One Martini backbone bead per residue (centre of mass of N, CA, C, O) as a GRO file, in nm:
protein
   78
    1GLY     BB    1  12.122  18.714   3.459
    2GLY     BB    2  12.187  18.473   3.282
    3SER     BB    3  12.255  18.249   3.004
    4VAL     BB    4  12.235  17.897   2.900
    5SER     BB    5  12.330  17.685   2.620
    6THR     BB    6  12.269  17.351   2.473
    7GLU     BB    7  12.382  17.072   2.278
    8PHE     BB    8  12.286  16.718   2.240
    9THR     BB    9  12.358  16.377   2.190
   10VAL     BB   10  12.175  16.079   2.198
   11HIS     BB   11  12.319  15.735   2.187
   12ALA     BB   12  12.109  15.605   2.394
   13TYR     BB   13  11.891  15.406   2.526
   14GLY     BB   14  11.660  15.545   2.745
   15LYS     BB   15  11.719  15.690   3.053
   16HIS     BB   16  11.800  16.042   3.110
   17THR     BB   17  11.997  16.261   3.319
   18PHE     BB   18  11.998  16.618   3.346
   19THR     BB   19  12.212  16.877   3.484
   20CYS     BB   20  12.228  17.194   3.660
   21LYS     BB   21  12.520  17.369   3.786
   22THR     BB   22  12.685  17.541   4.025
   23ASP     BB   23  13.037  17.674   4.059
   24CYS     BB   24  13.110  17.804   4.384
   25GLU     BB   25  13.350  17.786   4.589
   26TYR     BB   26  13.327  17.457   4.605
   27LYS     BB   27  13.010  17.488   4.533
   28LYS     BB   28  12.731  17.291   4.451
   29THR     BB   29  12.428  17.382   4.264
   30LEU     BB   30  12.115  17.306   4.192
   31ILE     BB   31  11.905  17.429   3.927
   32CYS     BB   32  11.846  17.191   3.709
   33GLY     BB   33  11.637  16.947   3.515
   34ILE     BB   34  11.623  16.638   3.303
   35ASP     BB   35  11.420  16.387   3.157
   36ILE     BB   36  11.513  16.139   2.908
   37GLU     BB   37  11.360  15.949   2.647
   38SER     BB   38  11.508  15.694   2.441
   39GLY     BB   39  11.377  15.567   2.116
   40ASN     BB   40  11.131  15.388   1.965
   41PRO     BB   41  10.876  15.371   1.784
   42PRO     BB   42  10.595  15.215   1.771
   43ASP     BB   43  10.450  14.956   1.649
   44GLU     BB   44  10.211  14.802   1.497
   45PRO     BB   45  10.002  14.591   1.591
   46SER     BB   46   9.985  14.230   1.582
   47ASN     BB   47   9.802  13.959   1.618
   48VAL     BB   48   9.511  14.006   1.714
   49SER     BB   49   9.354  13.866   2.018
   50CYS     BB   50   9.022  13.766   2.137
   51ILE     BB   51   8.876  13.639   2.450
   52GLN     BB   52   8.545  13.512   2.553
   53HIS     BB   53   8.384  13.378   2.838
   54GLY     BB   54   8.099  13.423   2.781
   55THR     BB   55   7.872  13.690   2.835
   56ASP     BB   56   8.026  13.786   3.127
   57GLY     BB   57   8.298  13.805   3.029
   58HIS     BB   58   8.626  13.898   2.997
   59PRO     BB   59   8.830  14.015   2.781
   60VAL     BB   60   9.121  13.864   2.622
   61CYS     BB   61   9.422  14.013   2.503
   62THR     BB   62   9.651  13.981   2.225
   63TRP     BB   63   9.989  14.085   2.104
   64ASP     BB   64  10.220  14.214   1.885
   65LYS     BB   65  10.452  14.479   1.940
   66GLY     BB   66  10.730  14.439   1.834
   67ARG     BB   67  10.965  14.635   1.872
   68LEU     BB   68  11.174  14.771   2.079
   69THR     BB   69  11.156  15.096   2.240
   70TYR     BB   70  11.286  15.191   2.537
   71ILE     BB   71  11.002  15.299   2.625
   72THR     BB   72  10.723  15.413   2.742
   73THR     BB   73  10.439  15.197   2.665
   74THR     BB   74  10.097  15.235   2.552
   75TYR     BB   75   9.812  15.031   2.508
   76VAL     BB   76   9.501  15.064   2.314
   77LEU     BB   77   9.184  14.917   2.303
   78GLN     BB   78   8.899  14.976   2.051
   0.00000   0.00000   0.00000
């Protein structure tokens, strides 16, 4: 019937898992949890280059992603 809250600072890049457990009479029970990814926002891609061989070929593109983000990053070419 009660609630608990806390704040914490994440000091390291990457994926971190935090869990909440009850500790009652030497028995721990998992109540909830959360996965947090910490990192840098992605840089804007640079040096974008696309090559297509023939009129029916599929374009192949490359680019420089910039600095490492430490988080799952997806790039979409439009």
